[in-house]
KOLMI-343791 format. One record per residue (C-alpha): residue in three letters; x, y, z. Coordinates in steps of 0.1 Angstrom, whole numbers, plus 5000, padded with zeros to 4 digits. Layout:
! residues N
AlaXYZ/...
//
This chain:
! residues 258
Unk350905498985/Unk348505328967/Unk345805368994/Unk346405688998/Unk346505748962/Unk342705658964/Unk342305878992/Unk343406198975/Unk341406088944/Unk338306028963/Unk338306378982/Unk339306558950/Unk336606398927/Unk333806448958/Unk335006858965/Unk334906838918/Unk331606708921/Unk330306918944/Unk331107238930/Unk329907098893/Unk326706998906/Unk326307358924/Unk327607548893/Unk330807638901/Unk332807738867/Unk335107538846/Unk338207678858/Unk337607688893/Unk336507368899/Unk339607238880/Unk341907438901/Unk340407348934/Unk340706978926/Unk344407068915/Unk345407198947/Unk344206958973/Unk346306738951/Unk349506938958/Unk348407018994/Unk348506638996/Unk351906618983/Unk351406478949/Unk353706518924/Unk351506578894/Unk347606588889/Unk345706618855/Unk342106728852/Unk339706778829/Unk335906898830/Unk333206908808/Unk329207038821/Unk328606638829/Unk331806508836/Unk335206488854/Unk338406338848/Unk341106328871/Unk345106168866/Unk347206158897/Unk350706068893/Unk352505908924/Unk356005948937/Unk356705618915/Unk356305578881/Unk354105268887/Unk351905418907/Unk349305598882/Unk345305628885/Unk343005778864/Unk339205788873/Unk335905928854/Unk333006058874/Unk329206128853/Unk327406428865/Unk323806408858/Unk322006638879/Unk322907018884/Unk321807318900/Unk322207678915/Unk323907608950/Unk326407898959/Unk327107838994/Unk328207508986/Unk331007638964/Unk331907888994/Unk331907579022/Unk334007368994/Unk336607608985/Unk336807729023/Unk338007359029/Unk340607299001/Unk342207679013/Unk342407519054/Unk343607219038/Unk346307379016/Unk347507579046/Unk347407249068/Unk344807329091/Unk342807029088/Unk343606639071/Unk342806469045/Unk340706269067/Unk338706559082/Unk338506739045/Unk336906429031/Unk334006389063/Unk333506789059/Unk332806759023/Unk330606439028/Unk328506629053/Unk328106929025/Unk327106688997/Unk324406589019/Unk323206839030/Unk321107119015/Unk321907539018/Unk318607608998/Unk315907869008/Unk312707669022/Unk310507658993/Unk307407889004/Unk310708129008/Unk311708088971/Unk308608128962/Unk307308488977/Unk311108618963/Unk310208448926/Unk307008658929/Unk307908948944/Unk310708968917/Unk308608888891/Unk306709198902/Unk309109438905/Unk310909338873/Unk307509438857/Unk308109758866/Unk311509838859/Unk310809688825/Unk308009988821/Unk305209838833/Unk302510028859/Unk301409938892/Unk298309738876/Unk301009508860/Unk302309408899/Unk299709188912/Unk299508978881/Unk303208938874/Unk303408858913/Unk300308568911/Unk302108478878/Unk305808468884/Unk304908288917/Unk302608008904/Unk304907978877/Unk308207898895/Unk306407678916/Unk305207438890/Unk308507478873/Unk309807298910/Unk307507048912/Unk307706998872/Unk311506928880/Unk311306688908/Unk309106478887/Unk310306498848/Unk313706378836/Unk313106508805/Unk315406858803/Unk313807148799/Unk310307048799/Unk310207198831/Unk310807538814/Unk308207548789/Unk305907428814/Unk306107668838/Unk306207908810/Unk303307828795/Unk301507858828/Unk303008208835/Unk301408328797/Unk298008118808/Unk298008358841/Unk299208618825/Unk296208638797/Unk293708508823/Unk294508868846/Unk294809118804/Unk291208908798/Unk289708998833/Unk291309338837/Unk289909428804/Unk286609308801/Unk285509298838/Unk286709538852/Unk288009808834/Unk291509778847/Unk294409828818/Unk297009528819/Unk299809518801/Unk300009198789/Unk303709198778/Unk305309348809/Unk303209098831/Unk304708788810/Unk308708928809/Unk308609038844/Unk307208688850/Unk309508448832/Unk312308688849/Unk313508418877/Unk313508108851/Unk315908308829/Unk320308138831/Unk321408438844/Unk324108218861/Unk324607948833/Unk325108258808/Unk327608388829/Unk329408088839/Unk329707998798/Unk330908358792/Unk333608318821/Unk334307978812/Unk334808068771/Unk337508388786/Unk339408128804/Unk340107908775/Unk337707628785/Unk335807598751/Unk334207298754/Unk332707388788/Unk331807758776/Unk329907638741/Unk327907378761/Unk326707578790/Unk325407838764/Unk323907608745/Unk322207528781/Unk320807878781/Unk320007908752/Unk318007608750/Unk316807758779/Unk315408068771/Unk313807888737/Unk311707638760/Unk310707958779/Unk309908208748/Unk307807848733/Unk306107818766/Unk304508198764/Unk303908118727/Unk302207828725/Unk299807948758/Unk299008268732/Unk298508108707/Unk296007908724/Unk294208158740/Unk294208418721/
//
């Protein structure tokens, strides 16, 4: 029974790890882990999840058959497709369509795979998003191309710095500084060289939108509404610091150049 309990523990923690690293809400992670445990005939399962760790206790049929484990989570990103895949495996396991062993193999495959779009496509999407956001916030046609350039290059620098710099929030500062620099460059060239009226504020606002932690803010609110106060406040603080880092990067760039 202990070996079977250990296998259930491994599958539950693996599912929770993938979901937490992919940006799922806390209550959804705990519910998925508990459902997997119930599907494996575990009498009692208690899970406690924070943005940086997972606690899980499983109680077997015997009083002395109990396991508790903690899993530390360091890296987090947004990958909604992985969340969908884990939910699908949990549903199939609960309905008896797959075995625990098959569920473990499927989760390991999901963990190793990457559903993210190619980097070049992400950059194009971020660039176009920046351009249209500048128009949505009251910019003109003259602001579109500068926003596309600043947003695309800023997102590229953010992605590269995230992969190579472990310091939290530095990537946002670096990318926002680059956006502020590029926006001012277009503003200066347009005004003094080509006599084109470019609104630097609209360019900056549109260009930083791909960096704004929208999913993090939404998950923070949903966690608070679900009663997960610690996780909600932690994610809200992270979102606030991310927004502060973006604003600081732009402010430093403009203070240096203007």
